[in-house]
N, C-alpha and C positions, 0 to 999 in steps of 0.2 A: 361692126360688122351688121348686118342685116336681123330684123326680131319684129315682131307684131304685135299690134298692140290695140287697146280699145280707144280712138283718142276720139275728144269732141273737135267738132270742127270749127264751129262759131257758137252765138251765147244762147243754150236753148236745146240747143238741139241734140241728139240721143246719140249713144254710144256707136262709133263705127269702125268697125276691125283692116289695120291697113297696114304696109311692112315701110318700117319709117328706118334708116339709118343710125346705129343706136356707137358708140365714141365708146373704144375702148379704153379700162378704167386710168383713171390718172394715178401718183405716186399714192394718196390719201383715197382713192375711193377702191368701190370692192363690185364684183358684177357680179351675178346673182342671176340662178334661172330661179323662175317664177314657179312653185310648184300649188301655190291658192292667195288668192289674197278675198280680207273680208272689202261687206260694202258698205261702208256708213256713213249716215244723212249726209258729212259732210261733202263728200262728191258729188252726191246727186244734188246738194243747191250748189256744191262751186259752177256749176252749171253755169248758173242763168249771174252771179252778183258781179265776178270777171268781166272788166271793157275786154272790147273787143278788138286789140289791139293782142291780147294774150290770145287767141288763137291763134291754131289746132294747140291741145292744149291736152295734155293726157295725166287724168288722173290716179289715185289708186295710192291708200298710205296706210293699210294695212296688211301689207307683202309676207310671205313666209315660202322658205325657199331655200336653195342649197350653192354653195359658189362656187362660183366655175374660177374667178380667175380673182388675183388680189391687189391692188400695189406696192410699188418696195415701198412705202412709208406705213405701211398699217400693220400694229400688232395684235397679238391674240385673237388672227380671225387668219384658216388654213383653207387650202381648194378642199371641197369634199365637205365641208359645216354646214351644220343646217343650223338654218339663220332667220327668227322671227324680226322683221323691220318694223321700225318706231320715227316718233319723232326727233329732229334734229336741235343738235344746243352746238352749240364753237367748247363748254367745257371749261372755259377761261379766263369770262367775265366771274364779275363778283358774287351774279345770282347763279352761274354755274359751280360755281365754287361752294355755294351751300350745298347744294342738292338741288336747288328749284332747279330744274334748265326746263321748265316749260316757260319759262317767264327768262328763257335767254336773251338779249340785249337785243342781237342777232337775230331773234323768234320769223319775223319777216319775212329776211331777207333769205333763211336757209331753207324756210318749207313754202309760203307760199306764191315768191314772188314768179314761180317757172325760169330760173335759169341759175346756173352755177354764183357764189359771190365774185366773179372777174366781168360776169353776164353775158359770159357763151352759156348755151344748153348743151344737153347731151345728145340731144336728137337732133336728127330731121329729113330733110320729105323733099325730095328734089334738088338739090341743095336751097336749101329753105329751109328755115330752121321752126322748129317744132316745140313748141314750151311742155316743161316737165317739172323734172326736180321736184315735185310735192312728193313734203315732207322727204325730203333727202331720197328718195325715191322711183317715183311714181310705179307701181307694181298694178297699175293693170294694161301688161307687157308678161309678154311672155321671158323677158330679161332685164333686169332691171338696177341702176347703177345704187348704189349704197355707200356709207362712211361707215369707221369704225365706231362713231360714238350712235350710233340708229342703228347699229348691226346686235340683238342680241343669237346668243351661240346656246342653239340646242341643247339638248339627250336625239344622241342620230330615234334613240325609237319613239317619238312622240311624232305623232300624225300632226303631219302640219298644215293639215288641213284642220286639225279644232281649235288649233290653238293662233291661227294667225293674228285669231282680231284679239289677240289679245296687245295688240304693239299698237291699240288707241283705243276702243269702243266701252270689252272688258275693264282697260285699265281706266280709266276714266269711272267710268261706275264703280269700281271698287277701289279706287285709289280714293274719290271727293268720304271712301265712306272711312279706308284704313287711314291713311293716310293727315285727310280735313278733319269727321267732329271727331273720330274716333270713338265712337259708340262701350257702352260698358253697359251688361245685363241688365240693370234696372234700368239703361235712356228707352224712349221709343223714336223709331223713326216714321217720315211720312217720305215718300218719295212720289212723285207728280210727273207722270210718264213714263209707259216701264214697254220701251221696249229693248233695244237692249244692252243699252248704257242705265236706264232705270232698271232693267232686271241684274242685271253684274252688281249693286248695291247694294238692293237686296239682296245677292245669293251675298253677299260680304257681312255685309247685316247677321245676317243667320249666323253664317261661319265663325260670327264674334260674340253669338250668344243673347243675341238686343231682345229686350223682351218685349215689345211692341213696334213690332212690324206695319206700315199701312202704305198700302198701293192703293195711289188715285190715279184711272184712264177712262175713257169716253168708250174704250172695245171689250167686248164681257168677256173675246180670248183673252188679252193682258192677264186679265185681273184675276183668270182659271191660272195660266199660269203662277203668277204671280202665288199665287197661291201656296204652289208648291212646293216656294220655299218659306209658306209657315207666312206669309202677309196678310193679313184681310182688305180687302178688296170695296174700295170704293166709289162705283159708277157715278159721274153729278148729275149723270143724266136722270135719273132714281132718284133725287131727290126732288121735292117740293118746287116746281116748278118758278116760283116769286121768288123774285132777289136768292137766285142759284146760289154768289155767292156767298150771304150766312150762311144757308141750309151746310156749305161743304164746311168751311169755318168751326159751324157748330159739330158736325160732324168728328171731323178729327179733335178738337176737343174732347171728345167724348169718350171717340175710340182711345185719346191717350191721356186719359186719366187730371186734362185742364190745359192741354197742351205740349204738340212733341217735343222733346228736345231737342232735334235734329230734321234739319230736311232737304232734299233734295228736287230741283227743278232739273228735267230735261226738255219741258215745252219750249219756253222759248216766246210765253202766250203770256201781255202784259196784267192780265187781267189771272190768269192763275197765279204771279210769282208771286203778286197781291197777296188774298190766297191768301198762300201760302206760307209768307209771313205773320199773315195774322191768324193765323194755325198754329203759331208757336209758342210755346211756357216764355216765360220767367227768363231772359239769359237763356233764351235760344236760337239757335244758328241755322241760314238757310244757303244753300251751296248753293249758286247755278251753274248749270254745266250746260244747258241750249244755249244757241248764238244764231239771233234773228230778228223780230224788235230793235232798233235804235233804243227806246226807252221806252222805262217803265214805270207807272205809279206804283208809289209805300203808305200807307195810313204813321205817318211821322212822326202823331204819337203816342202813335202804341209802339213803334221799334224806342223815341226815347227814355220811355214812362217804364217799358221792361226789359230793355236790356239789349235787346235784343241784337242779332247782328246777320245782314245779310249781305256777303262774300258773292267773286267767283270764283274758279276754282280752271286752270287748263291741264287735260291729264287728271283730274283729280291729285294737282302737286305729286306727281311720279314720274322719278326717274326709269324706262324702259330695266334699263344693266342694271339696275335691283327689282324692278316691280315684275318683271314677266316674268322672275325667278320664281320671283314670292308667291304669284300667281299660280305657278307649273306645283310650283311644291302641295300648297295646298287643295289644288283637285288630283295632287295625286298620293293626298290624305285622306282625300272625301268627303274636305269640309267645304268646295269648289261644282260643285260640277254646273255643269252651264253648257256643256256638249247640246241637250237633247234643246237648244234654243237654238242650234247649226240648221241649215239648210244648203245641201253643197245644189250648186248652178255651174254646167258645163260654163265657161271663162264664153260664148256666145252667149248664151242668152242672158247677159249683163240686163239686157232694158226690159227682158222681162222677170225676173228679178228685182228692178228698180219701182215696176209696178209689183211686184207681191209685197214688197215691206212697205209700202204709200200704203195700200190697202189696208195693211194686220192679218193678210192671208200668213206669213213667213211673220221671225222676229228676228232672223238675222241673216243672212242671206251670205254664202262662201263661196266664190267663183272661184273654181276648178280647169286648169289646162290640161 
């Protein structure tokens, strides 16, 4: 079938809208008509990270839509179901069987290589392959092929425009709190970088009744949003100019009574990560969610002598088949109110949405057909 996609034709280029030929679903695939797709920072950065031979490429990995066709081997999903799409996993390797689907043995092949496991692409243009299958969906498109392992069936009464970001950004931030740090009311949490992922973490911490929540960001507008979730804002630019790092660490320790129980970094800025670890209390834990610089420094003596933990997390250690319904239930109970973070854009304005989220004008764009 022919469908319209937002495609990047070469590294670093803008998204353009073109028609491609999309395969019909194979036995293990699900054809979804996309209603809305959240715009994630990963969609923006992958345009520059992939080699030229992996273009043209269709990104998008926070899709939500309506099932139009189901492969013969797919169970639990029917035509007409409303679904939220998320990352893929094999569901058979030891990590998947342990519930750690973000660390699936086949994660790289299933989510990032632009093709099916057999090397075929799901899309073509004038007979030439178009790379896709991004997170097993490539949902910057009017139609996408997905799979039972990354399709979360949701109630048809829910607004797909509002829950599309649950498939990645929101579950990553919230999962880092609910699955990894698991703070209690007496704990403290510091979030460095309060875009959509960081604010989802703060919203989850508020839902868990965390005693002290601190938001660190250079954008005053983002700190104002964080304050609505009960977070105390810290803008490093407002601290004394001499030795900003020490001033930030001191301020965090002051607000958390000697050091944070837990911290989350979404910035991927090496110096920020170092300061985030230094701002932890004894046996505190820092979860790194941002992907950027290949290396970052650590204060080795501080980490060793104070028993601190610095660790990464994929998708907040979430299984989307469990986490997306969990977040929806929290939202329905009034404990995870993230609707105000969303701003809808027609899909044709994807490049404007990128400019707005990059500048800090909006927190979470959602592209709608």
